[in-house]
C-alpha positions in Angstrom: 0.7 -0.1 -11.8 2.1 0.6 -15.3 5.2 2.8 -15.7 4.7 6.1 -17.4 7.8 6.9 -19.5 9.7 10.1 -19.1 12.1 11.7 -21.6 15.5 10.6 -20.2 17.3 8.1 -17.9 20.8 8.8 -16.6 23.1 5.9 -17.4 26.8 5.8 -16.6 27.3 9.6 -16.8 24.9 10.7 -19.5 21.2 11.2 -20.1 19.9 8.8 -22.7 16.5 8.5 -24.3 14.0 6.4 -22.2 13.7 3.7 -24.9 17.4 3.5 -25.4 18.2 2.9 -21.7 18.8 -0.8 -22.3 21.0 -3.5 -20.9 22.3 -6.8 -22.3 20.5 -10.1 -21.6 23.7 -11.4 -19.9 23.9 -8.5 -17.5 25.3 -10.1 -14.3 22.8 -8.6 -11.9 19.9 -9.9 -13.9 21.0 -13.4 -13.2 22.3 -13.2 -9.6 20.4 -10.3 -8.0 23.6 -8.5 -7.0 22.4 -4.9 -7.4 21.7 -2.1 -4.9 19.0 0.5 -5.3 17.0 3.3 -3.7 13.5 4.5 -3.8 13.1 8.3 -3.6 10.4 10.9 -4.2 10.6 14.4 -5.7 7.7 16.6 -4.6 6.2 19.8 -6.0 7.3 22.8 -3.9 6.9 26.6 -4.2 10.4 26.7 -5.6 10.1 23.8 -8.0 10.5 20.1 -7.7 12.5 19.1 -4.7 13.9 15.6 -3.9 13.1 14.5 -0.4 16.2 13.6 1.6 18.1 12.9 -1.6 21.7 12.9 -0.1 20.6 10.6 2.7 19.2 8.2 0.2 22.4 8.2 -1.9 24.5 7.7 1.1 22.4 4.6 2.0 22.9 3.4 -1.6 26.7 3.5 -1.1 26.3 1.8 2.3 24.4 -1.0 0.6 27.1 -1.3 -2.0 29.8 -1.5 0.7 27.9 -4.4 2.4 27.9 -6.2 -0.9 31.6 -5.4 -1.5 30.5 -3.4 -4.6 32.6 -0.4 -5.7 30.5 2.4 -7.3 32.6 4.3 -9.8 31.1 7.7 -8.8 31.0 9.8 -5.7 27.9 10.5 -3.6 27.9 14.1 -4.8 28.0 12.9 -8.5 25.0 10.6 -8.0 23.2 13.4 -6.2 23.8 15.7 -9.1 22.8 13.1 -11.6 19.6 12.5 -9.8 18.8 16.2 -9.8 19.5 16.4 -13.6 17.3 13.4 -14.2 14.4 14.8 -12.2 14.7 18.2 -14.0 14.7 16.4 -17.4 11.2 15.0 -16.8 9.6 18.4 -16.6 7.3 17.0 -13.9 6.5 18.8 -10.7 7.0 15.6 -8.8 8.0 12.0 -9.5 9.4 8.8 -8.1 13.1 8.3 -8.4 15.0 5.0 -8.8 18.8 5.0 -8.6 20.4 1.6 -9.1 24.0 0.3 -9.2 24.4 -3.2 -10.7 27.0 -5.5 -12.2 26.9 -5.1 -15.9 27.7 -7.1 -19.0 31.1 -8.8 -19.4 31.5 -11.4 -16.8 29.3 -14.4 -15.7 29.5 -16.6 -12.7 29.2 -16.1 -8.9 32.5 -14.3 -8.6 31.7 -10.6 -8.7 35.3 -9.4 -8.3 36.0 -9.0 -12.0 32.6 -7.4 -12.7 32.2 -3.8 -13.7 29.6 -1.7 -11.9 27.0 0.3 -13.9 24.9 3.0 -12.4 21.6 4.4 -13.6 18.9 6.9 -12.4 15.3 6.8 -13.7 12.3 8.9 -12.8 8.6 8.4 -13.5 5.2 9.5 -12.1 3.9 7.1 -9.3 0.9 7.6 -7.1 0.4 6.3 -3.5 1.8 2.7 -3.3 -0.9 1.4 -1.0 -3.7 3.4 -2.4 -4.9 7.0 -2.3 -7.0 6.4 0.8 -4.5 4.3 2.7 -4.1 6.9 5.3 -7.8 7.5 6.0 -9.3 4.1 5.5 -6.2 2.0 6.3 -4.9 -1.2 4.8 -5.6 -4.8 5.7 -2.5 -6.8 6.6 -1.5 -10.4 7.3 1.6 -11.9 8.9 3.4 -13.6 6.1 4.4 -17.3 6.1 7.7 -16.1 4.6 10.3 -15.2 7.1 12.5 -12.1 6.8 16.2 -12.8 6.0 18.5 -13.7 8.8 21.5 -11.4 9.0 23.9 -14.2 8.0 21.8 -15.4 5.1 21.0 -12.2 3.1 22.0 -8.9 4.7 18.7 -7.1 5.5 20.6 -3.9 6.3 21.5 -3.6 2.6 18.8 -2.5 0.0 19.8 -5.1 -2.5 17.8 -6.3 -5.5 18.1 -10.0 -4.6 16.7 -9.4 -1.1 13.4 -8.4 -2.6 12.6 -11.9 -3.8 11.7 -12.4 -0.2 9.5 -9.4 -0.1 7.8 -10.1 -3.4 6.9 -13.6 -2.3 5.3 -12.2 0.8 3.5 -9.4 -1.0 1.9 -11.7 -3.6 0.9 -14.2 -1.0 -0.9 -11.4 0.9 -2.6 -10.0 -2.2 -3.8 -13.5 -3.3 -5.3 -14.0 0.2 -7.2 -10.8 -0.1 -5.0 -8.5 2.0 -3.2 -5.3 1.0 0.2 -5.9 2.5 2.2 -8.4 4.5 4.1 -8.2 7.8 7.3 -10.1 7.9 8.7 -11.7 11.1 12.4 -12.3 11.9 13.7 -15.9 12.2 13.2 -15.5 16.0 9.5 -14.7 15.5 9.7 -11.0 16.3 8.3 -8.3 13.9 10.8 -7.1 11.4 9.0 -4.9 8.8 6.5 -5.1 5.9 7.5 -6.0 2.4 8.3 -2.4 1.4 7.7 -0.4 4.6 8.8 0.1 8.2 6.1 -0.5 10.7 5.1 1.4 13.9 2.7 0.3 16.7 1.3 2.4 19.5 1.2 0.6 22.9 0.2 2.4 26.0 0.6 5.8 24.2 4.2 4.9 23.1 5.1 4.6 19.5 7.4 1.6 18.9 9.2 0.5 15.7 11.4 -2.6 15.4 15.2 -2.4 15.6 17.6 -3.2 12.8 18.6 -6.3 14.7 15.1 -7.7 13.9 15.8 -7.4 10.2 14.3 -4.0 9.6 15.9 -1.8 6.9 17.2 1.4 8.3 14.4 3.5 6.8 14.9 7.2 5.8 11.1 7.8 5.9 11.2 5.9 9.2 13.8 8.4 10.6 11.7 11.3 9.3 8.6 10.0 11.0 10.5 9.4 14.3 11.8 13.0 14.2 8.4 14.5 13.4 6.7 12.4 16.1 9.2 13.5 18.8 8.8 17.1 17.7 5.1 16.6 18.2 5.8 15.5 21.8 5.3 11.8 21.3 7.3 9.2 23.1 9.0 7.2 20.3 11.1 4.1 20.9 13.0 1.5 18.9 12.2 -1.8 20.5 11.1 -5.4 19.8 7.5 -6.0 18.8 5.9 -9.4 19.1 3.1 -10.4 16.7 0.6 -10.2 19.6 1.7 -6.6 20.2 0.2 -5.7 16.9 -3.1 -7.4 17.6 -3.7 -5.3 20.7 -2.1 -2.0 19.5 -3.9 1.3 19.9 -2.7 2.3 16.4 -0.5 0.7 13.7 0.9 2.5 10.7 3.6 1.9 8.1 5.8 4.3 6.2 8.2 4.3 3.3 9.1 6.4 0.3 6.5 4.7 -2.0 3.8 4.2 0.7 4.5 7.5 2.5 2.4 7.1 5.7 -0.4 4.6 5.6 -2.8 3.5 8.4 -3.4 -0.1 9.2 -7.0 -1.1 9.9 -6.5 -4.8 10.6 -3.9 -7.5 11.1 -4.7 -11.2 10.6 -8.4 -10.1 10.7 -8.0 -8.4 14.1 -9.3 -4.9 13.9 -7.0 -2.0 14.8 -8.4 1.5 15.6 -8.0 3.4 12.3 -7.1 6.1 11.5 -5.4 6.8 14.8 -4.9 10.4 16.1 -1.1 10.0 16.3 -0.9 8.6 12.8 -3.0 11.4 11.4 -1.0 14.1 13.2 2.3 12.7 12.0 1.1 12.3 8.5 -0.2 15.8 8.3 3.2 17.2 9.2 5.0 14.8 6.9 2.9 15.8 4.0 3.8 19.5 4.6 7.5 18.6 5.2 8.0 16.8 1.9 6.6 19.8 0.0 8.8 22.3 1.7 5.9 23.8 3.7 7.3 23.3 7.2 10.4 25.4 7.9 11.7 22.9 10.5 12.3 20.4 7.8 13.2 22.5 4.8 16.7 21.1 4.9 15.3 17.7 3.9 14.1 19.1 0.5 16.8 19.3 -2.1 15.8 21.3 -5.2 16.4 19.7 -8.6 18.5 21.6 -11.1 
């Protein structure tokens, strides 16, 4: 979907005009995919726009950088504050937020050690990633022919720009085949995650999501969903899922910052009951939590400046 410009983007310590937030053609990360980024949402609340689990997202940004061996020239608190300032500068009640750290202009070649790290934060309006009716009607999924990264090939635990070539190939393959999204398997054939979401399946009344060892990203929305589900009294477990587990699941849903919580109605043309009662109950609480309407989770909402 087209990006809708907002007034400012934070770049290396200052807010600059949207159209002036530019990088050089020879920026290192453009050529080698060596950046780290986050996807975050700010929601409208009674007290103004609040960024959902902002600090947790920025901490993960720094963890991704550490896995790459990248040094970010700011503290977590400084990037948190920069994000709040950027959100506030939009004048929007809610928006999508993209912090990114990348190797900038000045060096070329595979050796990143001499490269300087630039940091930016951009915000723009963005609707439901898998569609406005993804919760109620569900999305059609296929298991991708593209395999999720092995841990010793590209570190799936890091949210790096280069990793998403893998996800993009799987996403486009699914769309061209007439599906909404793809499910990616680990090299050992077990379920890892979707191209931009963590996946949950309900088997025998138990909600199961794949472990990090299967190549799933440690999702912040995933953690929020697990917390909410347990607070609702559901049995939630992190365990391996085989492809066949998805075919016979009582419910399947996915979650992520962009997708929020979306039901799955079929996988490889096998129908899945949709929308499931557990999925609906969790999604209802999640929608209230991100907007500061549930006191149990108010600490997850960080007000913008």
